[in-house]
TIZA-575941 format. One record per residue (C-alpha): y negated, z, x negated; residue number from 1. Coordinates in Angstrom, 2 decimals. Example, Ala and Ser with C-alpha at 12.3 -4.5 7.8 and 13.67 -1.06 7.14 Angstrom:
BEGIN
> 4.50	7.80	-12.30	1;
> 1.06	7.14	-13.67	2;
//
This chain:
BEGIN
> -121.96	115.73	-138.83	1;
> -120.41	118.55	-140.96	2;
> -117.16	120.26	-139.06	3;
> -115.38	123.17	-140.42	4;
> -111.51	122.39	-140.98	5;
> -108.44	124.77	-141.97	6;
> -104.79	124.10	-142.92	7;
> -101.93	126.46	-143.62	8;
> -99.93	126.28	-146.85	9;
> -96.49	124.33	-146.77	10;
> -93.91	126.44	-147.96	11;
> -91.57	124.21	-149.79	12;
> -89.22	126.02	-152.23	13;
> -90.86	125.16	-155.44	14;
> -94.26	126.78	-154.42	15;
> -95.83	129.63	-155.80	16;
> -96.26	132.88	-153.64	17;
> -99.71	133.93	-155.05	18;
> -101.66	131.20	-156.71	19;
> -103.15	129.33	-153.36	20;
> -103.90	132.74	-151.94	21;
> -105.68	133.79	-155.21	22;
> -107.60	130.63	-155.37	23;
> -109.11	130.77	-151.80	24;
> -109.32	134.61	-151.42	25;
> -106.52	134.57	-148.67	26;
> -103.69	137.00	-147.79	27;
> -100.39	135.80	-149.29	28;
> -97.90	134.71	-146.70	29;
> -95.19	136.28	-148.44	30;
> -93.28	132.82	-148.57	31;
> -93.59	130.11	-151.20	32;
> -96.97	128.17	-150.85	33;
> -96.62	124.94	-152.32	34;
> -99.31	122.70	-151.07	35;
> -102.30	122.82	-148.88	36;
> -103.18	119.82	-147.17	37;
> -106.83	118.74	-146.23	38;
> -107.29	115.44	-144.14	39;
> -105.86	113.50	-141.16	40;
> -102.20	112.91	-142.49	41;
> -99.79	113.50	-139.36	42;
> -97.56	115.47	-141.36	43;
> -100.10	118.24	-141.50	44;
> -103.46	117.29	-140.01	45;
> -106.46	119.70	-140.38	46;
> -107.40	121.95	-137.72	47;
> -110.86	121.48	-136.42	48;
> -113.04	124.72	-135.96	49;
> -115.72	126.21	-133.63	50;
> -116.19	126.15	-130.22	51;
> -117.72	122.81	-130.03	52;
> -115.23	120.86	-132.37	53;
> -114.79	117.06	-131.08	54;
> -111.01	117.44	-131.06	55;
> -108.10	119.73	-131.93	56;
> -107.23	118.15	-135.25	57;
> -108.78	115.82	-137.68	58;
> -106.24	113.16	-136.94	59;
> -106.92	113.48	-133.10	60;
> -110.65	112.93	-134.05	61;
> -109.95	109.87	-136.17	62;
> -107.76	108.46	-133.42	63;
> -110.34	109.25	-130.49	64;
> -113.75	108.11	-132.49	65;
> -112.83	106.14	-135.56	66;
> -116.20	104.45	-136.12	67;
> -118.03	107.87	-136.20	68;
> -115.63	109.76	-138.16	69;
> -114.88	107.09	-140.75	70;
> -117.67	104.56	-140.64	71;
> -117.42	100.89	-140.57	72;
> -117.28	100.31	-144.31	73;
> -114.35	102.63	-144.40	74;
> -112.52	100.80	-141.75	75;
> -113.22	97.50	-142.99	76;
> -111.72	98.40	-146.23	77;
> -108.91	100.82	-145.23	78;
> -108.30	100.03	-141.38	79;
> -108.83	102.85	-138.57	80;
> -107.30	105.84	-141.17	81;
> -108.67	108.32	-143.43	82;
> -107.49	106.80	-146.61	83;
> -106.99	109.82	-148.70	84;
> -105.43	113.15	-148.67	85;
> -107.09	116.38	-150.70	86;
> -104.52	118.84	-151.49	87;
> -104.42	122.33	-153.35	88;
> -101.04	122.31	-155.18	89;
> -99.04	125.36	-156.85	90;
> -95.99	124.70	-158.48	91;
> -93.84	127.62	-159.63	92;
> -90.77	125.55	-160.19	93;
> -90.40	121.68	-161.26	94;
> -91.13	119.13	-158.68	95;
> -88.60	116.06	-158.57	96;
> -89.14	113.32	-160.80	97;
> -90.69	110.53	-158.64	98;
> -92.84	107.21	-158.85	99;
> -94.59	105.41	-155.90	100;
> -94.95	101.97	-154.73	101;
> -97.65	99.44	-155.19	102;
> -99.46	98.14	-151.96	103;
> -97.24	95.03	-151.79	104;
> -93.96	96.85	-152.48	105;
> -94.97	99.61	-149.76	106;
> -95.91	96.85	-147.19	107;
> -92.49	95.05	-148.02	108;
> -90.27	98.22	-148.09	109;
> -91.96	99.60	-144.84	110;
> -91.23	96.29	-142.92	111;
> -87.72	96.06	-144.38	112;
> -86.52	99.34	-143.43	113;
> -88.25	99.19	-139.73	114;
> -86.06	95.67	-139.55	115;
> -83.00	97.50	-140.67	116;
> -83.58	100.15	-137.86	117;
> -83.68	103.06	-140.23	118;
> -85.15	106.05	-138.55	119;
> -88.56	107.20	-140.12	120;
> -87.10	110.74	-140.35	121;
> -84.02	109.58	-141.86	122;
> -82.92	111.02	-145.17	123;
> -82.20	107.64	-146.88	124;
> -85.50	106.27	-145.73	125;
> -87.74	105.43	-148.77	126;
> -90.79	104.25	-147.14	127;
> -92.63	106.25	-144.33	128;
> -95.46	104.09	-144.01	129;
> -96.92	100.66	-145.42	130;
> -99.35	102.30	-147.88	131;
> -99.08	102.80	-151.69	132;
> -99.77	106.16	-152.92	133;
> -101.63	106.43	-156.05	134;
> -102.29	110.05	-157.22	135;
> -105.14	112.39	-159.31	136;
> -104.41	116.12	-160.42	137;
> -107.12	118.21	-161.85	138;
> -105.82	121.36	-163.35	139;
> -107.40	124.71	-162.28	140;
> -104.89	126.97	-163.98	141;
> -105.26	127.96	-167.55	142;
> -102.04	125.45	-168.09	143;
> -100.80	122.89	-165.74	144;
> -97.64	121.16	-167.17	145;
> -96.19	117.87	-166.06	146;
> -94.23	114.94	-167.35	147;
> -95.67	111.34	-166.84	148;
> -94.78	108.07	-167.89	149;
> -92.37	106.86	-170.60	150;
> -92.84	107.74	-174.28	151;
> -93.45	105.83	-177.18	152;
> -90.05	104.21	-178.56	153;
> -90.79	105.72	-181.77	154;
> -91.26	109.42	-180.39	155;
> -87.78	108.82	-178.37	156;
> -86.10	108.15	-181.61	157;
> -87.38	111.00	-183.30	158;
> -86.16	113.21	-180.59	159;
> -82.66	111.53	-180.57	160;
> -82.65	112.22	-184.43	161;
> -83.56	115.86	-184.00	162;
> -80.52	115.99	-181.36	163;
> -78.23	114.40	-183.76	164;
> -79.09	116.93	-186.80	165;
> -78.60	119.77	-184.51	166;
> -75.28	118.58	-183.14	167;
> -74.27	118.05	-187.14	168;
> -75.27	121.73	-187.67	169;
> -73.48	123.23	-184.77	170;
> -70.22	125.03	-184.87	171;
> -68.34	122.13	-183.23	172;
> -70.03	118.75	-183.48	173;
> -69.67	116.46	-180.48	174;
> -71.74	113.28	-181.48	175;
> -70.09	110.90	-179.07	176;
> -72.49	111.53	-176.08	177;
> -75.70	111.04	-178.14	178;
> -74.48	108.00	-179.63	179;
> -73.82	106.73	-176.12	180;
> -77.37	107.47	-174.92	181;
> -78.66	106.09	-178.33	182;
> -76.77	102.62	-177.77	183;
> -77.97	102.20	-174.18	184;
> -81.53	102.85	-175.34	185;
> -81.41	100.36	-178.24	186;
> -79.64	97.65	-176.29	187;
> -81.30	94.76	-174.00	188;
> -83.90	96.35	-171.43	189;
> -82.92	99.67	-173.01	190;
> -85.13	101.89	-170.67	191;
> -84.16	100.30	-167.62	192;
> -80.56	100.09	-168.30	193;
> -80.58	104.02	-169.28	194;
> -82.29	105.13	-166.11	195;
> -79.92	103.13	-164.13	196;
> -76.74	104.53	-165.91	197;
> -78.08	108.06	-165.77	198;
> -79.03	108.21	-162.08	199;
> -76.46	105.58	-160.68	200;
> -73.35	105.86	-162.69	201;
> -70.04	105.03	-161.16	202;
> -67.03	107.53	-161.05	203;
> -66.07	107.10	-164.52	204;
> -69.62	106.77	-166.03	205;
> -70.60	109.81	-164.17	206;
> -68.18	111.90	-166.33	207;
> -69.85	110.32	-169.34	208;
> -73.24	111.33	-167.98	209;
> -72.11	115.02	-167.02	210;
> -70.79	115.35	-170.71	211;
> -74.27	114.04	-172.28	212;
> -76.23	116.37	-169.88	213;
> -73.87	119.21	-170.94	214;
> -74.34	118.53	-174.66	215;
> -78.07	118.04	-174.45	216;
> -78.37	121.33	-172.85	217;
> -76.39	123.03	-175.43	218;
> -78.53	121.57	-178.26	219;
> -81.62	122.55	-176.59	220;
> -80.74	126.13	-176.37	221;
> -79.77	126.15	-180.31	222;
> -82.08	127.90	-182.50	223;
> -82.46	124.44	-184.46	224;
> -84.30	122.94	-181.87	225;
> -86.13	125.89	-179.97	226;
> -88.52	126.11	-182.98	227;
> -88.74	122.63	-184.37	228;
> -91.09	119.64	-183.88	229;
> -90.12	119.05	-180.29	230;
> -89.71	122.86	-179.12	231;
> -91.93	121.77	-176.02	232;
> -89.40	119.05	-174.87	233;
> -86.56	121.37	-175.39	234;
> -87.80	124.19	-173.43	235;
> -88.61	121.65	-170.68	236;
> -84.92	120.83	-170.79	237;
> -83.80	124.47	-170.40	238;
> -86.14	124.93	-167.77	239;
> -85.49	122.04	-165.49	240;
> -81.82	122.72	-165.99	241;
> -82.32	126.49	-164.75	242;
> -83.69	124.91	-161.56	243;
> -81.31	121.78	-161.22	244;
> -78.12	122.51	-162.96	245;
> -76.21	119.42	-164.22	246;
> -78.88	117.05	-162.87	247;
> -79.18	113.79	-164.98	248;
> -82.72	114.16	-164.67	249;
> -82.59	116.65	-167.53	250;
> -81.79	113.89	-169.97	251;
> -84.33	111.83	-168.37	252;
> -87.19	114.40	-169.27	253;
> -86.97	113.56	-172.94	254;
> -87.89	109.99	-172.26	255;
> -91.15	111.16	-170.78	256;
> -94.38	112.01	-172.06	257;
> -94.98	115.74	-171.79	258;
> -98.38	117.21	-171.36	259;
> -100.20	120.38	-170.81	260;
> -103.52	120.17	-168.83	261;
> -106.34	122.47	-169.35	262;
> -109.01	123.45	-166.56	263;
> -110.66	120.32	-165.80	264;
> -108.49	118.25	-167.28	265;
> -106.81	115.31	-165.14	266;
> -103.92	113.05	-164.80	267;
> -104.10	109.55	-162.92	268;
> -100.96	108.38	-161.89	269;
> -100.80	104.90	-160.49	270;
> -98.12	102.83	-158.89	271;
> -94.68	102.73	-160.99	272;
> -95.77	105.92	-163.23	273;
> -92.51	108.33	-163.14	274;
> -93.87	111.85	-163.48	275;
> -93.08	115.58	-162.18	276;
> -95.30	118.57	-162.29	277;
> -93.57	121.60	-163.79	278;
> -95.70	124.40	-163.23	279;
> -99.36	125.29	-162.39	280;
> -102.26	125.04	-160.07	281;
> -104.39	122.17	-159.53	282;
> -106.56	120.28	-156.82	283;
> -104.67	116.83	-156.12	284;
> -106.29	113.81	-154.47	285;
> -104.22	110.88	-153.47	286;
> -103.63	108.01	-150.89	287;
> -102.55	109.17	-147.62	288;
> -99.02	108.30	-147.75	289;
> -95.68	109.59	-147.92	290;
> -93.77	106.98	-150.07	291;
> -91.93	108.50	-152.61	292;
> -89.11	107.09	-154.60	293;
> -87.18	109.97	-156.31	294;
> -85.56	109.79	-159.79	295;
> -83.68	113.17	-160.26	296;
> -84.49	116.95	-160.50	297;
> -83.74	117.16	-156.69	298;
> -81.09	117.37	-154.14	299;
> -82.67	114.69	-151.83	300;
> -81.63	111.00	-151.79	301;
> -82.29	108.92	-154.65	302;
> -82.20	105.06	-153.98	303;
> -81.69	103.92	-157.67	304;
> -82.21	100.27	-157.04	305;
> -85.41	100.67	-155.30	306;
> -86.67	103.21	-158.06	307;
> -86.01	100.49	-160.48	308;
> -87.85	97.93	-158.91	309;
> -90.99	100.31	-158.31	310;
> -90.88	101.99	-161.95	311;
> -92.96	100.71	-164.76	312;
> -90.68	100.81	-167.96	313;
> -93.53	100.05	-170.22	314;
> -94.42	103.09	-172.35	315;
> -97.60	104.57	-172.02	316;
> -99.92	107.13	-173.52	317;
> -100.48	110.09	-171.52	318;
> -102.74	108.84	-168.54	319;
> -105.59	111.08	-168.97	320;
> -108.49	110.53	-166.51	321;
> -111.95	111.45	-168.12	322;
> -114.42	111.95	-165.57	323;
> -117.95	110.77	-165.45	324;
> -120.98	113.91	-165.78	325;
> -123.83	112.32	-163.98	326;
> -125.54	115.74	-163.49	327;
> -125.34	119.13	-165.16	328;
> -122.23	120.70	-163.90	329;
> -120.84	117.92	-161.82	330;
> -117.86	115.69	-162.66	331;
> -116.76	112.46	-160.96	332;
> -112.98	111.50	-161.30	333;
> -113.06	107.81	-160.35	334;
> -109.82	106.02	-160.53	335;
> -109.33	102.07	-160.36	336;
> -108.47	102.27	-156.37	337;
> -110.77	102.25	-153.42	338;
> -108.93	104.88	-151.53	339;
> -110.38	107.94	-152.98	340;
> -113.10	109.78	-155.67	341;
> -113.11	113.29	-156.56	342;
> -116.44	115.23	-157.18	343;
> -116.19	118.65	-159.01	344;
> -119.32	120.77	-158.87	345;
> -119.98	123.90	-160.72	346;
> -123.30	125.74	-160.04	347;
> -125.16	128.99	-160.96	348;
> -128.08	130.20	-159.25	349;
> -131.43	128.69	-160.11	350;
> -130.27	125.12	-160.99	351;
> -131.92	122.29	-159.10	352;
> -129.61	121.02	-156.19	353;
> -126.99	118.77	-157.35	354;
> -126.91	115.24	-155.86	355;
> -123.48	113.95	-154.66	356;
> -123.18	110.33	-153.77	357;
> -121.02	109.62	-150.82	358;
> -119.47	106.00	-150.28	359;
> -118.01	107.08	-146.52	360;
> -116.25	109.88	-144.97	361;
> -115.51	113.26	-147.15	362;
> -114.01	116.56	-147.21	363;
> -115.44	119.55	-149.05	364;
> -113.61	122.57	-150.36	365;
> -115.25	125.59	-151.75	366;
> -113.04	127.71	-154.27	367;
> -115.71	130.08	-155.59	368;
> -119.26	131.62	-154.79	369;
> -121.30	130.29	-151.77	370;
> -122.59	126.80	-151.41	371;
> -125.18	124.79	-149.19	372;
> -124.26	121.22	-148.53	373;
> -127.04	119.19	-146.87	374;
> -126.88	115.65	-145.56	375;
> -129.09	113.32	-143.89	376;
> -128.72	115.13	-140.34	377;
> -127.23	118.25	-140.75	378;
> -125.71	120.87	-143.32	379;
> -122.86	123.25	-143.94	380;
> -122.58	126.50	-145.96	381;
> -119.10	127.07	-147.38	382;
> -117.82	130.26	-149.15	383;
> -114.65	130.54	-151.36	384;
> -111.82	129.32	-149.18	385;
> -113.61	127.35	-146.68	386;
> -113.61	123.56	-146.10	387;
> -115.48	121.07	-144.10	388;
> -115.36	117.32	-142.80	389;
> -118.38	115.38	-143.49	390;
> -119.02	112.19	-141.36	391;
> -120.30	109.23	-143.32	392;
> -123.80	109.14	-141.27	393;
> -124.63	112.17	-143.51	394;
> -124.91	109.97	-146.51	395;
> -125.56	111.26	-149.97	396;
> -125.56	115.16	-150.04	397;
> -127.59	117.66	-151.92	398;
> -125.46	120.83	-152.87	399;
> -127.32	124.39	-153.71	400;
> -126.27	127.96	-154.50	401;
> -123.80	129.09	-156.64	402;
> -120.00	128.59	-157.04	403;
> -117.50	125.69	-157.31	404;
> -116.92	122.96	-154.87	405;
> -114.64	120.02	-154.79	406;
> -115.39	117.02	-152.52	407;
> -112.99	114.16	-151.99	408;
> -114.34	110.82	-150.43	409;
> -113.52	107.07	-150.45	410;
> -114.23	104.90	-153.39	411;
//
């Protein structure tokens, strides 16, 4: 069964006022449009369209008839819930630094906060549900800017050396804050203790952190660093400082991998990876969860102890995900979790239909052109900006027509 669905963009302050509307051929709302959610997540379930729609929303339909909507295999793996959430994400300002828990951490944290009587909507609540939240972002804009994972120690040392050199050349050198940062990083369990100090400093240490943030920002604006080897990193410092003045996450950005994605390039962010999207338009696919541990660049609650338990402090290379290419114009982004897989299809007229192997329920979104989807029992035609839900009884699909299509399904 193919059922048309729709959703309205969420107006988070960091969102673009034009990117999502421009991609989908919609009229801009005049407000920031940060994320368009397609799925059954209770925070913004998709609306089912058509006079014969089986329910008002996808969440209602899942609740009423999980066997038909999800299929026995998906229910056996994930329970009676749609395990993924497909988003169009448009960042015009930096999002918060954040990380997500593993399945075991999410289950334990959710139970612990329930037992403590913390309301689900309480600002200090960390775990809104019992699920992990790995995520995948595929760039659509010419540039998608992000931070992800801790840098190699040698790169961090080179950045600190550049800061020390700029400080020495400045009109009024002030090396003490940089020396303090370097001493913490070179000590036992250096990354962990540095993050703990930056984000959870006591009253006395908070003054030291504020002085460090101020000094790093002043040096980042100097001619010495604005055009050097790490010009992009120091431009990031200036950019996040404009959005979050005085935030200790400003310094933390220098410890993280800085990446620019081109269209079709993707990041996969598993449990424990600290990251932040800075600017750009992309397709995001994630496990359907609200569990976020924040680590700076935000006015929201930061639970430093819980964040430290969740974070992976192992330096990693940029976590790029290389897609499979099973057919001409077809890419498959397949992470190491069972919650989701993303198919990207680019077609032109005259091509043979593109086969798409599905393992369960799916959501399709057309971002360009006009495409025909055919399954075992039915079909649908999607034009730019249109989307549909596909029940698992349709089996594998064949896609015809010309345009661009994204299909999210289970792993």
